[in-house]
C-alpha positions in Angstrom: -0.1 -0.3 -0.2 1.0 3.5 -1.3 2.0 5.3 1.9 0.2 8.7 2.1 3.5 10.9 2.4 4.5 9.0 -1.1 0.9 10.4 -3.1 1.6 13.9 -1.8 5.5 13.9 -3.2 3.7 12.3 -6.3 1.5 15.4 -6.8 3.7 18.0 -5.7 6.5 16.6 -8.8 4.4 18.9 -10.8 3.7 23.2 -9.7 -0.2 22.7 -8.2 -2.3 26.2 -8.4 -5.1 24.2 -6.3 -5.8 21.5 -3.9 -9.4 20.1 -2.9 -9.5 18.1 0.4 -13.2 17.0 0.8 -15.5 13.5 2.0 -14.9 13.9 5.4 -14.1 10.9 7.1 -16.6 11.3 9.8 -19.3 14.3 11.7 -16.6 14.4 14.1 -13.9 16.2 12.0 -14.1 20.2 11.9 -14.3 21.0 8.8 -15.7 20.7 6.0 -13.7 21.1 2.7 -10.3 22.4 3.0 -9.7 24.9 -0.1 -5.7 25.3 -0.7 -5.1 27.9 -3.5 -1.7 29.9 -5.2 -1.3 33.6 -4.8 1.2 36.0 -5.6 1.7 39.2 -4.1 4.6 41.5 -4.6 6.2 39.1 -7.1 6.0 36.2 -3.9 4.3 32.8 -4.4 2.5 31.4 -1.8 -0.5 29.1 -0.8 -3.8 30.4 0.7 -5.5 27.7 2.6 -9.6 28.1 3.4 -11.4 26.0 5.6 -14.5 25.9 5.2 -18.0 25.2 8.6 -21.1 24.9 7.9 -21.3 29.0 9.2 -17.6 30.3 8.4 -14.4 30.1 6.3 -11.3 30.4 8.2 -8.0 31.5 5.9 -4.7 31.2 6.1 -1.1 31.8 4.3 2.0 29.2 4.1 4.8 29.5 2.6 5.1 27.3 -0.5 7.8 25.0 1.1 5.6 24.6 3.6 2.9 22.6 1.0 3.9 19.3 1.4 3.9 19.4 5.2 0.4 20.8 5.3 -1.0 18.8 2.7 -0.5 15.7 5.1 -0.7 17.2 8.5 -4.9 18.2 6.9 -5.5 14.8 4.6 -3.8 12.3 7.1 -7.1 10.2 8.7 -9.4 13.0 8.0 -10.8 13.1 4.8 -11.4 10.7 1.7 -10.7 12.5 -1.5 -7.9 15.2 -2.5 -8.8 16.8 -5.8 -5.1 19.0 -7.0 -4.6 20.8 -10.6 -1.7 21.5 -12.4 -1.8 24.2 -15.6 -1.1 21.0 -17.4 -2.5 17.8 -15.2 -5.2 16.9 -13.4 -4.8 14.6 -10.0 -7.7 12.5 -8.2 -6.9 10.9 -4.4 -8.6 8.9 -2.5 -8.8 6.9 0.2 -10.8 4.5 1.1 -12.3 3.8 5.2 -9.2 1.0 5.7 -6.6 3.5 4.4 -6.5 1.3 0.8 -5.2 4.9 -1.3 -5.8 4.7 -5.5 -4.1 8.0 -7.0 -4.7 9.2 -11.3 -4.2 11.8 -13.0 -4.3 12.5 -16.1 -3.6 16.0 -18.8 -5.4 18.4 -19.0 -5.8 22.3 -19.6 -6.2 24.3 -16.4 -4.3 27.3 -17.0 -7.8 29.3 -16.2 -7.4 28.4 -13.0 -4.6 29.8 -12.2 -5.9 33.0 -10.4 -3.6 34.3 -8.0 -5.5 37.2 -7.5 -3.4 39.3 -5.2 -1.2 40.3 -8.4 -3.3 40.6 -11.5 -0.4 40.6 -13.9 0.4 37.3 -15.4 4.1 36.1 -15.3 4.2 36.1 -19.1 6.6 34.5 -21.4 7.0 37.3 -23.5 7.1 40.1 -20.7 6.6 44.0 -20.9 10.5 45.9 -20.8 11.4 43.2 -23.9 12.1 44.8 -26.7 10.5 42.7 -29.5 10.9 43.8 -33.3 7.9 42.3 -34.4 5.7 43.0 -31.7 6.6 46.6 -32.3 5.8 46.4 -35.8 2.5 44.1 -35.1 1.5 47.3 -33.0 1.5 45.0 -29.6 4.6 47.0 -28.1 5.6 50.5 -28.3 9.0 51.4 -28.9 9.7 51.1 -25.0 8.3 47.6 -25.0 5.2 48.2 -23.0 1.6 46.9 -24.4 0.0 49.2 -26.2 -3.2 49.2 -24.8 -5.7 48.4 -27.2 -3.8 45.4 -27.9 -3.7 44.0 -24.3 -5.8 40.9 -26.0 -3.5 40.5 -29.3 -0.8 40.1 -26.6 -2.7 37.9 -24.4 -3.8 35.4 -27.3 0.1 35.5 -28.7 1.6 35.2 -25.2 -1.3 31.8 -24.7 0.3 30.3 -28.5 3.5 30.4 -26.9 3.2 29.2 -24.0 1.5 26.3 -25.6 4.4 25.6 -27.1 6.4 26.3 -24.3 5.0 23.2 -22.2 6.6 20.7 -24.8 9.3 22.3 -24.9 10.4 22.0 -21.5 10.1 18.6 -21.2 13.4 18.3 -23.1 16.8 19.7 -23.1 16.5 21.1 -26.9 19.8 22.6 -28.6 18.6 22.4 -32.4 15.1 22.4 -33.9 14.0 22.4 -37.4 10.5 23.8 -38.0 8.3 24.1 -40.5 5.3 26.5 -40.7 3.2 25.8 -43.1 0.8 29.1 -44.5 2.6 31.4 -42.4 1.0 34.1 -44.3 1.1 38.0 -43.1 1.3 36.9 -39.8 4.2 37.9 -37.3 3.6 35.4 -34.9 6.4 33.0 -36.4 9.0 35.7 -35.6 7.5 36.0 -32.1 8.3 32.5 -32.4 11.3 32.6 -33.9 12.4 35.2 -31.3 11.3 33.3 -28.6 13.2 30.0 -29.4 16.8 31.4 -29.8 16.7 34.6 -27.4 14.7 33.2 -24.8 15.8 29.1 -24.3 18.7 29.8 -26.6 17.7 26.8 -28.7 19.6 26.8 -32.4 17.0 26.4 -34.6 16.1 26.5 -38.8 13.0 27.6 -39.1 11.1 27.7 -42.6 7.2 29.7 -43.0 5.6 28.2 -46.3 2.6 30.2 -48.4 1.3 30.2 -51.7 1.8 33.9 -52.4 4.8 35.2 -53.4 4.4 39.0 -52.4 3.9 37.5 -48.8 7.3 35.4 -49.2 9.5 38.6 -50.5 7.8 40.5 -48.0 8.7 38.1 -44.9 12.4 37.1 -46.1 12.9 40.7 -45.9 11.7 41.5 -43.1 13.5 38.7 -41.3 16.7 39.6 -43.1 16.2 43.7 -41.1 15.5 41.3 -38.1 19.1 39.5 -38.6 17.2 36.5 -38.7 19.9 34.4 -40.1 18.0 31.3 -39.9 14.4 32.3 -40.5 13.6 32.0 -44.0 10.4 31.9 -46.3 9.6 29.2 -49.2 6.6 29.6 -52.2 4.8 26.4 -51.6 1.3 24.2 -51.5 1.0 22.4 -48.3 -0.4 19.8 -50.2 2.9 19.1 -52.7 5.1 20.6 -50.1 8.8 18.7 -50.2 11.2 17.9 -47.4 14.1 15.5 -47.4 15.7 16.4 -44.3 14.3 16.0 -40.9 12.1 18.0 -39.1 11.2 18.4 -35.2 8.2 20.5 -35.2 5.1 21.8 -37.4 3.3 24.7 -37.2 0.1 24.7 -39.1 -2.0 28.1 -38.1 -6.0 28.9 -39.2 -4.9 26.7 -42.8 -8.2 26.8 -44.6 -10.0 22.8 -44.9 -7.9 19.8 -46.0 -5.0 21.9 -45.9 -4.9 21.2 -42.3 -5.1 17.3 -43.2 -1.9 17.8 -45.2 -0.1 19.7 -43.2 -0.8 16.7 -40.5 -0.4 14.1 -42.4 3.6 16.2 -43.9 3.7 16.1 -40.3 3.6 12.6 -38.8 5.1 11.0 -42.3 8.6 13.0 -41.4 8.1 12.1 -37.7 7.8 15.2 -36.2 8.5 15.3 -32.9 6.1 17.8 -32.3 3.1 19.1 -34.2 0.7 22.5 -33.2 -2.4 23.1 -35.8 -5.4 25.8 -35.4 -7.8 24.4 -38.9 -9.5 26.7 -39.6 -12.8 26.6 -42.1 -13.9 22.3 -41.8 -16.3 22.5 -44.9 -15.3 18.3 -45.7 -17.3 16.9 -42.7 -20.2 19.6 -43.4 -21.2 18.6 -47.3 -20.8 14.5 -46.8 -22.8 14.3 -43.4 -25.7 12.4 -43.6 -27.5 10.1 -40.9 -30.2 8.7 -39.6 -30.6 7.1 -36.3 -28.6 10.8 -35.1 -30.3 13.2 -37.9 -31.5 15.8 -34.6 -27.5 17.0 -35.3 -28.4 17.4 -39.3 -31.4 19.1 -39.3 -30.5 22.7 -38.6 -27.6 24.0 -40.7 -25.7 25.7 -38.3 -26.0 23.2 -35.4 -24.4 20.6 -38.3 -22.0 22.8 -39.5 -20.7 23.7 -36.5 -21.2 19.8 -35.1 -19.0 18.8 -38.1 -16.6 21.4 -37.3 -16.0 19.4 -33.7 -15.8 16.4 -35.3 -13.3 16.9 -37.8 -10.8 17.9 -35.5 -11.7 14.9 -32.9 -10.8 12.6 -35.6 -7.6 14.3 -36.8 -7.1 14.2 -33.1 -7.7 10.3 -32.8 -5.6 9.8 -36.0 -2.8 11.2 -34.3 -3.2 9.3 -31.5 -3.2 6.1 -34.0 -0.3 6.4 -35.6 1.5 7.2 -31.6 1.5 10.8 -30.8 0.0 11.9 -27.6 -2.8 15.1 -28.3 -4.5 17.4 -26.9 -7.4 19.6 -27.8 -6.8 22.6 -27.0 -8.6 26.2 -25.8 -5.9 28.8 -27.8 -8.2 31.8 -27.2 -11.1 32.6 -26.0 -14.4 31.7 -28.1 -15.5 35.1 -27.5 -12.4 36.8 -29.2 -12.9 33.9 -32.3 -14.7 30.8 -33.0 -11.6 29.0 -34.7 -10.4 28.9 -31.3 -9.2 25.1 -31.1 -5.1 24.4 -30.8 -4.1 20.2 -31.5 -1.3 19.5 -30.0 0.4 16.3 -30.6 3.8 15.3 -29.1 5.5 11.9 -30.7 5.3 9.8 -27.3 4.7 6.1 -26.3 1.0 5.2 -27.2 0.0 2.3 -25.8 -1.5 -0.5 -28.9 -5.0 -0.5 -26.7 -5.0 3.7 -27.1 -4.2 3.2 -30.7 -6.8 1.3 -31.7 -9.3 2.4 -29.8 -8.6 5.7 -31.3 -9.0 4.1 -34.9 -12.1 2.1 -33.7 -13.4 5.4 -32.3 -13.3 7.0 -36.1 -14.3 4.3 -38.3 -17.9 4.2 -35.8 -18.0 7.9 -36.3 -17.3 7.7 -40.6 -19.7 4.4 -40.3 -22.3 6.7 -38.3 -21.9 9.9 -40.6 -21.0 8.4 -43.9 -17.9 10.9 -43.7 -14.2 10.4 -46.0 -11.7 12.3 -44.0 -8.9 13.0 -46.5 -6.2 12.5 -43.8 -7.9 9.2 -43.2 -7.9 8.1 -46.9 -3.8 9.9 -46.7 -3.3 8.1 -43.9 -4.5 4.5 -45.3 -2.8 4.9 -48.6 0.9 4.8 -47.1 -0.6 1.7 -44.6 0.5 3.7 -41.9 -3.5 3.2 -39.9 
């Protein structure tokens, strides 16, 4: 049987932002529930403990170093359930009447749970005061590196994307990376990412942006030259037919329209890329094919069919990535109030069990059968016998 202190140590390997202790063992336990939340004040992080009785709440602040001992003291022989959250993982701890301990954990996006309410300023990766030329030219920063007030939402969105990438990058000590950015367009995000990799992470990168428009490619290459971004260049090409014979560590595809996203994901899989980041756009393929008798309520109203078809498209993409050996998450990239195209697919090459791969394919096949779908990525992977 695992000891409680060992389980607590396992949970605290991650940066925990919130803990809820509940389900007391008997009525003699003083508090109905205990909440522990990460806070920040004057750039110092600490934990605030809230202890709930029927009529009152008692508060206590503790240093981060005290959390382990405080947890053991709070839980032991008093409560049967503990839930804990880091930004990327959810932990569920259950203790039986006989004291048997079971800990489960799952990957999840808990960024919104981070509420350091004593300091409204988030500790962004791209900080104010940094002279980041792409953000200045984009109008997000002033020349002094201050956020332009009217562009604060844009600033948060860019940081959110960089944070999602950073979550994967910090898992390994990367020295060099080859990165392909499909459908880079006129967005300055490619330049911001180059700055992040080279200036903040000190990683030697070779970064290639791909687009269909000659004028865009010329302009982007001129900008890269003006920034002295030596290992960033842009090429004219189609996602569908693009050939690259060297290794590719990361593939980025933002707002590639309809099945262009599928071709980008297919190329990434063929290159055995370590990491994939994709924000799909304009998913029309499933919408035009969608037919069902048993679930016709989903095709009865045009707007419902369109939205459900788009969500199904990304669910299938996620499952297919899992089926070929990628640990895959579908995350909210930005708040839906800012854009309905707010799902980001994050996939990293990993040890995905045979059972998970088979289950992923089974779920895709069930969806295809029910709705008469013929997904592009599915066809491409089938043709190459990858699934």
